[in-house]
C-alpha positions as CSV (number, residue, x, y, z in Angstrom):
1,X,0.0,0.0,0.0
2,X,2.9,2.4,0.7
3,X,4.0,2.1,-2.9
4,X,0.5,3.1,-4.2
5,X,0.4,6.1,-2.0
6,X,3.9,7.1,-3.1
7,X,3.0,6.6,-6.8
8,X,0.0,8.9,-6.3
9,X,2.1,11.7,-4.9
10,X,2.8,14.7,-7.0
11,X,5.4,17.1,-5.6
12,X,3.8,20.2,-7.1
13,X,0.2,19.3,-6.5
14,X,-0.1,17.0,-3.5
15,X,-0.5,18.2,0.1
16,X,1.9,17.8,3.0
17,X,-0.2,15.0,4.5
18,X,-1.3,11.7,2.8
19,X,-4.2,9.9,4.4
20,X,-4.7,6.2,4.1
21,X,-7.8,4.6,5.4
22,X,-8.3,1.2,6.9
23,X,-9.2,-1.7,4.5
24,X,-12.9,-1.7,3.6
25,X,-13.4,2.0,4.4
26,X,-15.3,4.0,1.8
27,X,-15.0,7.8,2.2
28,X,-18.2,9.7,1.7
29,X,-19.2,13.3,2.0
30,X,-22.3,12.4,4.0
31,X,-21.1,11.6,7.6
32,X,-24.6,10.3,8.5
33,X,-24.7,7.6,5.7
34,X,-25.4,4.0,6.8
35,X,-22.3,1.9,6.0
36,X,-24.5,-0.9,4.6
37,X,-25.8,1.4,1.9
38,X,-22.4,2.2,0.5
39,X,-21.7,0.3,-2.7
40,X,-18.6,0.2,-4.9
41,X,-15.1,1.4,-4.4
42,X,-12.9,4.5,-5.1
43,X,-10.2,2.5,-7.0
44,X,-7.5,4.4,-5.2
45,X,-7.1,3.2,-1.6
46,X,-3.9,1.2,-2.3
47,X,-5.4,-2.1,-1.1
48,X,-5.2,-5.0,-3.6
49,X,-9.0,-5.3,-4.0
50,X,-9.5,-1.6,-4.8
51,X,-7.7,-0.9,-8.0
52,X,-9.2,-4.1,-9.6
53,X,-11.2,-2.7,-12.6
54,X,-12.3,-4.8,-15.5
55,X,-11.2,-3.3,-18.9
56,X,-13.0,-3.6,-22.2
57,X,-11.3,-2.5,-25.3
58,X,-12.9,-2.4,-28.7
59,X,-12.5,-0.6,-32.0
60,X,-10.8,-0.5,-35.3
61,X,-7.3,-2.1,-35.1
62,X,-7.9,-3.9,-31.8
63,X,-7.6,-7.7,-31.9
64,X,-10.4,-9.8,-30.4
65,X,-9.7,-12.0,-27.5
66,X,-9.6,-12.0,-23.7
67,X,-7.0,-12.0,-21.0
68,X,-6.7,-12.3,-17.3
69,X,-3.3,-10.6,-17.3
70,X,-2.9,-8.2,-14.3
71,X,-2.4,-4.7,-15.5
72,X,-1.9,-1.4,-13.7
73,X,-3.9,1.8,-14.2
74,X,-0.7,3.4,-15.4
75,X,-0.7,0.9,-18.3
76,X,-4.0,2.4,-19.6
77,X,-2.4,5.8,-20.5
78,X,0.6,4.0,-22.1
79,X,-1.8,2.0,-24.2
80,X,-3.9,5.0,-25.3
81,X,-0.6,6.8,-26.2
82,X,0.4,3.9,-28.4
83,X,-3.1,3.7,-30.0
84,X,-2.8,7.4,-30.9
85,X,0.7,6.9,-32.3
86,X,2.2,9.4,-29.9
87,X,5.5,9.3,-28.2
88,X,5.5,8.1,-24.6
89,X,6.2,10.8,-22.0
90,X,9.7,10.8,-20.6
91,X,8.4,10.0,-17.1
92,X,6.2,7.0,-18.3
93,X,6.4,4.0,-16.1
94,X,3.4,2.0,-17.6
95,X,3.6,-0.7,-20.2
96,X,1.3,-0.6,-23.3
97,X,-1.0,-3.6,-23.6
98,X,0.6,-4.8,-26.8
99,X,-1.7,-7.8,-27.1
100,X,-4.5,-5.4,-28.1
101,X,-2.9,-4.5,-31.4
102,X,-2.9,-6.5,-34.6
103,X,0.5,-7.3,-36.0
């Protein structure tokens, strides 16, 4: 979890304090909300269950198929950059999902 918090830190934009919540905690603006009525996730807590998001890719030039390969949210931007035939940024740490492309 420490690595996720560190990866989300931006020296110019982040605050001086980084809060991490206990596992299963969902932050909500309504302090009176009943916990049992909260559904979903924020996809950013740093716990293993939270960033799990199914991906669906379709369109011209994308091969059909399916995969259970684990990817990171940072791989999405790298993949989109490759799809748009742009140069990856110098600070890029993601890996394009090459299996999406026809060869």
